[in-house]
N, C-alpha and C positions, 0 to 999 in steps of 0.2 A: 484156671482154664488154660489149656495149651492152645496157642495159635500156630497155624502153619500155612504153607502155600505150596503150590506145585507149578511146574513149568507149563506155560500156556502155549501149546503147539500152534495156536493160531496167531502168535505174535508175528507181525509182518516183518520185523527186523531179525527174525530167527530163520536160519536157512532151512529148518525143519518145519517152519510154520506155513504161512499163507501161500497157497499155490495158485492164486488168482493171476490170470494173464494181465500184465500191465497195459496201460494205454499207450498208443503209439506216439512218437514224437510228432509235433505239428509245426506248421509254418516253416518248413525246411528251406534254407537258403544256402546256396553253394558259392564259395569264393575260390576260384582256381588259383593256385600258387605254384612256384617252381617245384616240380617233382611231386605234386600232390594237390590237396584241396583242404579248405576249412569248411566243414559242414555245420552251419548253425541251425538251431531248432528251439522249440519251446516245449516244455513239459507241463502237464496238468498237475499243479502242486496241491490240488484238493485231494489227490490220491497220493499217499506217501509211501507206496511200496516200490517205487522206482529207485534203484541203486546207481545205475550208470546207463550210458547209451553205447551201443556197439555198432560198428560199421563193418560189413563184410564185403570185401572187394575181390572181384574176379579179374586176374590179370590176363594178358593177351595169350599166354601159354596154357591157360586153363587152371592155374594154381589159385589158391584162395588165401587172402591175408585178412587179419582181423585187427581192428583199432578200437580202443576203448577210451571213453571220456572219463575225466575225474568226477568224483561225487560232487553234485551241485553245479557242475559246469553247464554252459549253454551251447557248447560246440565240441566237435570231435575232429582232431587233425589226422588227415590221411597223408602219409609221405612214403618215400621210397619208390615212386612210380616214374615212368619215363613219358615223354610227350609223344607217344606213338598213336594217339587217338583218344577215343572216349572209353571210359571204364564204367561198367555197371556196378552200382553199389546198393546194398540192402542195409537199411538202417533199422535198428531194433532198440526198444527200451528193455532193460533187464531188471528183474526184481531181486530182492535180497535172497530169495529162494532159487535164484538163477533160472527163473522162468522168463523166456523171451516173449516179447509182444509179436504181433503180426509185422511182417516186413513192410517198410516204406521204400519203394524203389527210387533211387537217385542216380543221376548221371554226372560224372565229373570228367573234365578235360584238362589235365595238368599242363602247366607251362613247362618250358624246357628245364630239365633237372640240372643241378650243378655239374654233373659228369658229362652232360651233353653240351654245355657251354665252355667247359674247360678244353684246353688244346695243348698238345705237345708241339711246341713250335720248332724245335731243332735239336738234333744230336750232334755234338761237336767234339772233336778230339781235344783233350786237355792233358796236363802233365800227369803221366802214369795213370790216366783215368779218362772217362768219357763224361762230358758235361751234358745233362739233359735239361733243356730250358722249357718252361711251360707258362701258360696263362690260365689263371683261375679267377674269372671276373667276380664270382660270388664270394670268394675267400672261404667257402665251406671246406670242412675237413675231408680231403680226398687222399688217396694213396697213389703212388706211382710205382707200377711194377717194372723193375729193371731186369732185362734178360740179355743173355749172350748165347750165340749159337756155338756149341762145342760138339765136335764130331757129328755134325748134322742135326743136333737136337737143341732146342731152346732150353737153357737152364736159368733158374731164378738167381739173380745176383743181389736182390734186396727189394724192399718195398717201403720207402721212406714216406713221411707225411708231406703233403703239398697244399698248404692252406694260405699261401701268399697270393696276392693278385698277379704278380709276376715274380717268378722265382727260378731257382736252379737246384738240381740234385746231381749226385755223382755216382758213377760206377767206378769205385776206387781200386787201387792196387792191381792195375792191369799191365800186362807185358806190352813192350813196345813192338807189336806185330799186328798185322791186319786181321780184323775179325768183324763179324756181323753183330750189331747190337740192336736192341729194340726197347721201346718204352710205351706204356699204356696207363690209363687211369683206372682205378678200382675204387668203389665206394663201399660203405658199410652194409649196403643191401645186396652186395654181390654183383652189381652191374659192372661191366668192363667195356672200356672204349676200344676203338680200333687201335692197333699197334702201329707206331711210327718206327721205321727201320732205317739203318744206315750202316754202310761198310766203312770202318774207320781204323786208323792206326794211332794209338795214343802217343803223345809227345814224350820224348826223353827229357829228363831234367838232370842238371849237374850241380854239385855243390859249388857255391861261390868260393873262389880261391882266397883263403884267408891270408896268404902270404902277401897279397896286394892291398889288404885293408889297412886304412889309416884313420886316426882321429882327426877331425877337421879343426877342432878347437876354435870354433867361431865365437865371436864376442858374446853372442846370446846363449851359447851352450852352458849347461851346468858345469860347475868347476870341479875337476877331479881332485882327489886328495893327493898330497905330495908324499904320503907315507906308505905308498905301495899300491893304492887302489886306482891305478891308471887305466884309461880307456882300453889299452891294448889287452887288458885281462879279459875283455869280452870276446876275443878271438884267438886265445892261446891254446884252445883245445882242452882245457882242464875244467871239468864240471863237478868233480867229487872232492874238492878241497875248500873248506870254508874260508881259508885265508887267501885264496886266489880268486878274487872277484873285483870288478870295477866298482868304485865307490865315488859318488858325486855329492856335492853340496849344491842344491838348487839355488837359483837367484832368489827365489822366494819359496813359499810353500808350493806344492804342486798346483797347476801343471808346470812341467819343466821338461827340457829336451836335451838330447845329445846327438850330434851329427857325425856321420861316418862316411868316408870315401871308400867305395867298394873296389877301387882301383881300375875298374873297367865297367862297361855297361852290361846290364842283364835284363832280360824279360823275366821277372821274378815269378815263382810259382808257389813257394811255401817258405816257412821259417820255423825255427825252434828257439825258444828262450829258456834259459836255466836261471833260477833264483839261487840265493845262497844255499849251499849244500845242506848244512846241518839244521837250519831253521828257515825253510823256504817261504814261510808265510809271515815273516816279520823282518825287522832290520832293513826297511826301505825297499823290500822286494816289490817290483811293479805288479799292480793288480789290474787296473784299467788303463790301457795305453793305446796309442795310435802309431801307425807307421806312415810317414810322409816321404815323398821322393822329390828329387830335383836333378836336372841335368846341367844347370848353370847357376848355382847358388851365389848369392851376393855375400861376400865375406864381410862386408861393412854394414850388416843389418844394424838398425838403430837400437842402441841399448837404452832401455828405459830404467828409471831409478828403481831401487829395491822397494818392493811392495806393490809394483805394477807388473801385470802380465806382459811378457815379451811378445812381440808381433813378428810373424814370419814375413819375409819378402814374397813377392808374387810368383817367384819361380818354383816354390814348393807346392806340390799337389797331394791331395789326400789319397792314400792307398787303402787303408782299412783300420777299423777299431776292434780291439781284442780285449779279452779278460782272462786272467789266470784264475782257476777255480779249484775247489776241493771236491773229490768224489763224494765225500760224506755230506756235502751241502752246508757244512758249518761256515758261517760268514765271519766269524770272529778271528782275530789274530791272537797268538799266544807265544809267550817266551818259552813255554815248556808244555808238555802234555798233549801235543798234537797226535792224532791217530797215526799209527805206523803206515796205514794204507794211504793216507793223504800225503805223508812225507815221501813215500816211495813213488807215488804218482808224480809229484813235483820233481823229484830227483831224476826221473827219466826224461825230463824236459817237456815243456808245453809246446806242442806242435800245432801250427795254424796254416791253413791254406790262404794264399793271397787272394782276396776277392777278385774274380775275373772282371767285375764291373769297372775296375779302375783302368782297364785297358782302353776303354773308349774315352777316358778323360784326359789322355796325354796326346796333345796335338802332334800328328804326323809320326808318332813313335810310341811303341809299347815299352821301350827300354828305359832303364833308370840307372844312374851311377851313384848318386848321393842319397843316403838314407838318413832319416831323422827319427829316432826313438823318442816319442812324445808321451811322457808319463803323466797321466791325470791323477791317479791315486795309487798309493802303495798300501801294503798290508800293515805297515806300522802306524800306530796311532799313539801320540801325535807324531807327525812327520819330523824326522831329523836328518834323513839322508835318502839317497836313491842308489840301490845296489843291484848289479847284474853280474852273474857268474860267467855266462857264455851266451853268444848270439850267433846262430848259423842260418844262412840263407841258401835256397836252391832256385835254379832257373836255367835259362838258356843264355850263354854269353853271346854278346853282339860285337862283331868286329867293327871298330870305328877308328 
């Protein structure tokens, strides 16, 4: 005997099946949150044709948004709203056949959304750029619209992320001329804050005069090689010759540092570091490093025995921490076989902005004369040396 079966169109789990109107959600409780609400409910599990719960929200401009719960959930999250008052919500149970229940009316009153608590605090002239400072107390993912008025019209200059509690973004590569700039917050739901505007003239920056730079050769500095890898190779202007680079033997394994006298004081704005030309991701090339500054260093820093980390005297202040990277994202070092794009990227020099926060950490002055390149890790494993092909700084010279 042949046995067979056919599709039961009354199967409640089949979209072609049961068209029964599901029971409504019960015991609805609303918890208002920043920019929305969490609507909790109970479902009658004795009836199994409910697939999810849907919330229909009317906004203040008459538009409608829909929010769905996951299968088996006991709440639906409503977000993307502003704290402009109360919103009317209709809550539905929805079956597998996409049949909705009768509506359950609910009222929500969102707390202030992240974009409402965030604030553009200041637009400030910076080196060849405009610095935009902001507060984002919730640290939610927001964007900052950066604009500049050109020939009477606002033009978009960028829209970077802004998810720090306090942070800065930049309108970069600006001419040193007066112009009107603006900045505003924008979120993923399309909300936009009021724009903060300012008329500013970006600051001019100059290259540090390399003819005045000298090696300090302090007692705690890493020792340079006598066979040609002297510190002066870091400011000889040559970046494309593997044999022309400064080479140091650290006191111990990293961290280790080298101190440089700039010859005069500068308010620093940025710098570029070049690793060894042919193999920029090995042979002691700096990977994670810091820049420190001083205006009156102690030449007689205490030298600790080999195997102990040297200690800076109190005249040195922290300027910034940096990392050389590969565009490919590869974290390994290699003697050969590096991607050509990674090598080309490194050979162009790693350019970094000096963090503006350091300005407030220097008592009575933003200027610095002595620089310390403080290398924490190199690309070479295991470490045997520390090598830098070239180091260039930019800023404003200070007459002293």
